[in-house]
N, C-alpha and C positions, 0 to 999 in steps of 0.2 A: 944666106939663111933660109931655111925652108919654112913655110908658114904652117899652121896648125893643119891637120888632115881635115879634109871636108866631112860634115855630119853624115853619118850612115843614114843610107835611106831608110823609112819606117818600114816594118815588114808586113806583110799581108794581114796578120792578125791585128797588130797595132791600127792599121788603117781602117779595118772592120770594127774595131772597137771605138775609134772616134767617131766613125759615122753612126753606130748604134746609140751611142751616149749623147750626141747632138740630137739624133730622133726622139730619145726618151725625154731628154729634158724639154724640147720643143712640145711634145706631146702633155706632158705636165704642166706646162704653162696654159696650154689650151684647156685641159681638164680642170684647172684650178678654180675655173667658172662655176663647177659643180659645188664649189663651198668645201667646207670642213670635212666632207664624205669623200672627195677626190681622191682617186688613188694616188699613191706616192712611192717611188723607188728610190729617193735619195739615197738611203743608206746602202742599197747594192751598188749606186754609182760611185760612191765613196770607196767601198769595198773593192770594186773592180780597179779603180785608179791606183789604189796601194799595190794591189797584186801587179799592175802594169809595171809601176815604179820599180817594183823588186824584180822584174824580169821575167815573171810568169804571166806573159801574154796571153796563153791559151786558156790559164785558169781565169782571167779576167773576161774572156770572150764568153766561157761557160755562165760565168756570174751573170753577165749582160743579157744573154738569152733568156736565162731563167728570169731575170727583171722583166724582160719584154713580153714574156709570156704572163707572168703575174700581172704586168699592167692592163694588158688586153682583158684577161679573164674578170678583174676586178671592175674594170671600166664596163664591161657588159653586165656585171652584177648590179652595179650603181644605177646604170641606165635602165635597167628592167624594174628595179624599185621605184625609182623615180616616175617612171613611165606608169607604173601601176598607179601610185599615188595622184598622178594626174588626172587617169581616167576616172578613179574614183570621186575625184572631186567634178569631173565634168557630169558625172551621172548625178552627183548630189545636185547640181543645179538643174538638171533636166528633171529632177523630181520635183523640184522647186517651180518647176513650170518654165524655165529659160534655157534655150539652146545656144550656148556660146560657138560663134563660127571660127573653130580652131582645127576642124577637120582636116582640111588641106596641109596644114602645118604637122599635123600628127603623121600624116601620110607621107610627107617629106622627111621626117625622122625616120620613119620606118625604111623608106628608101636607102637613107644614109647608113643605117644599122646592117642592112641586108647586103650593101655594096662595101662593108668592111670599114667605113670613114667613121670610125668611132669619134674623133676630134669634131669633125662636122656634125655628126648626131647630137654630141654633148652642147655643142653651141646654140642648135636649134631647141633642144629641150629646154634649155635654160631661158631662151627667149620666149617660148610658149608659156613656160611657168611664171614669168613675169607678166605676159600679157593677161593670164588667167587670174593672177593675184590683184592687178589693177581692176580687171573686170569685177572680180569677187567684192573689192571694197565698193565700186561704184554701184553695184547692185544693191549691197546692203544700205547705202546711203539713200538709193531711190526707193528701197522697201519702206524705209523710214518715213520719207515725204509721204508715199501713198498711205502709211499707216495714220499720219496726221491727217491727211485730206479725209480719210475714211471716217476718222472718229468725229472730227469738225462737222463734216457733212451730216453723220447721224443724229449729233446733238443738235445741229440746226434744224433738221427734218422734224424731230421731237418738238421743237418750238414753233414749228410753222414758219420759219425764215425761208422767204424766195431766195433760191441759188442760181436762178437763171440755166446758164448751158453747163454748170459745173460738173453735173452729174455725168452728161454726156461725154463732158472731156476726160473725164476719169474712165469711162468705159473705153474710149478711144486709144487712152493710153494703154490700158491692160491689152486690148487687142494687139498692138504693136509688140508689145513683150513677148506674145507668143509666136513669134516670127520663127521660122525653122533655122535660120542662120543670123542671130542676133551679133552685130557688130560693135566694137567700142563707141564708133561715131553715133550709131543710132541710139545706143543707151545713153549717150551723153545728150542728144536731143531730147530724148524722151525725159530725163532729168530735170531738163530746162522747162519742158512743158508742165511738168508736176511742179516745179518750183513757182511756175505763174500761175497755175491753179489755186496753189496753197496761198498765194498772196491775194488772189481774188477773194478767197474766202475769209481772208484776215481783213478784207475791204468791206465786204458785204455782211459779215455777223456784227461787227461792232455798230455799224450804221442802224441796222435794225435792232438792235440790244439799245442804243442810245434812245431811239424813238419809243420804244416801249417803257423804258424806264423814267422818261419824261411823263408819259401818260399815267404811270404808276404813283410817280411822285404828285401829281394833282389829286388823285385817289387819296393818296396818305395825307394831304393838306386839309382834307375835310374832316379829319379827325384832331380833337386837341393833343398837344403836345404830351399830356401827362395822362394820355389815354392808354391803359394798360394792355388791353387785347390787341392793340395794333403795334406793340413794341417790337414783337418779332418781325413784323413785315419791314418795320423801319430798319431794323438790324440789318435784314436780308437786302435791302435796298442800298443801304451804305456799303455792305460787303459786296455786292455785286458791281456798284458804280467802281469802287477800288480796285476789284479784278479787273474790270474793263480798261480802266487808266494804264494800268501796268501791262496790258496786252496778254493777260492769263485768260485767253478766251473759253478755255473748257470750265474752268472755275466760275466765271461769269455766267455762261450757260447754266451751269448747275443751281447758281445763286438765284437767278431769274425763275428756273422752273420751280424753286422752292418758294420763292416770293409770290409767284400766281396762286399756289395753293394756299398760301397764308390769306392772299387777298380775297379768294372764293370763300373761305371760312369767315372772314369778315363780313362780306357781303350776305353770307346765309345769315349770320348773327344779327346782323342790321335788319334784315327782312323779317326775322322771327319776332324782334322786339319792336318793329315800327308801329304794330296796332297798339301795343299796350304803353309804350312811353310817352308821357306827356309831352307836348311840345316845348321846346325851350322857349324862354321867356326872350323877347325880341328887346336887346338892348339899344342904347342910343348910339347912332352913327357918330364916329369919330372925326373930329375936322382933320384938315391936313397937317395942322401944326400939332395935334395932339398925336397923330399917327408917326410924325417925323420924330417928335420927342421919345415915344415909345421905342421905335427903331433904333435911334440913338443910344438909348439905355441898353437894349438888347445886344447893340453891336459891342459896346464898352464891356458889357458883361462876358460876352464870348470872347473878345480880344484878351481880357485877364485871364480866362481859361486856356486860352493858346499857348500863353507864356508858362503854364505849368506842364506842357508837353516837352519830351526830351527835344533839345534845339536842332540837332541833327536827323531826326525821324522824318520818314515820308509824311507822317501824319501832321506833324508841324508845318512842313512846307506846303501841303495841300490846303489845309486850314488858313495858312497866312496868305495865299492865293484868293482864297473865297472872302477872307474879310477886306481885302483890299478891292475886290470886286464890289463886295457890297457898299463899302466907303464910297465908292465912285457913283454908285446908283443914288446915294443918299444926296451927294452934293449936287448930283444933277435933278434932285426931286424925282426920281424914277423910283417911286415908294413900292410899287408892286414887286418890282424886280428886286429891290433891296429886301423886301419882306421874304421873298422866296429864297433868295440866295442865304439869309440868316437863318431860315427855318432849316434849308439844307445841311448847313454848317453845325446848326445845333444837333441835328440827329448823328452827324458825322462825330461829334465830340463826345456824344452820349457814350459812344462804345470804346473811347480811348482812356486808357489808366494814367493818372498824372505822375508824374517823375517822383 
């Protein structure tokens, strides 16, 4: 018996069709990196395959060549639009004072386009876009750090808080940012320097504010607890202390600035009335036991006040810490420290609403 006849050799048109189809598929796979705007000739490939299956190889070849031309034309258009958008973003950065080092990458992209290597050009363009997007994100993050540093430095300077070398470090960072070709590595290094500078500010400012608030507290202790003119200053002292404990430095600085003004007013008022007011009658000095008894009553009264606060609130937790501290001082008969702690707690509770 004779076997089946050998399959007929493919025609030149069929071989050319197969070659063009494989080339188009390969190019579309590479161009897919361009995203949803990537050129697509899938429909033409299907139409050509159907024509060839029906024995119309020449018609299939015409379809594929037309698809090839469209793919090249649309690829050039997409690359041109994307390059224009890329250049616009680079110019925007330059106007903001930063020059990202991507000139060499863009030159290589142009070389690929001029050489007709559209797939290579698209890959280079996508990589430059990714680099630029990361750079823009890191740049915005660095600007945020520098803005925080500038704000805190300005507020600290207004209060006369010594900042050491922080100002010169900030200027050094800004000078490096003006480099003609700023790389991702240098930008990352500058971001780390800025974060370190911000951390130094967060260490220097609280230390100075704590020292100042302690001095102001001694001034306020000279006034009776029921002294109306000093009420605003006491409230600001409590407010500044609370902001400081929560790390809200800008708010703490603002409260201390207001506190200074209130204390100046109090001092002016005291100076104005000093010559007119009769000297206070000297009272009998308390014995140690009398002082201890008075402070214990004060502690019990404040403990009862604490129980009226919302139990899960920050105020309740802070007050509980202070009452424990005062109790420990009383047990150790450290009466001056206990009196100071209880007075501070009394001022804090004066501005809390019971539940």
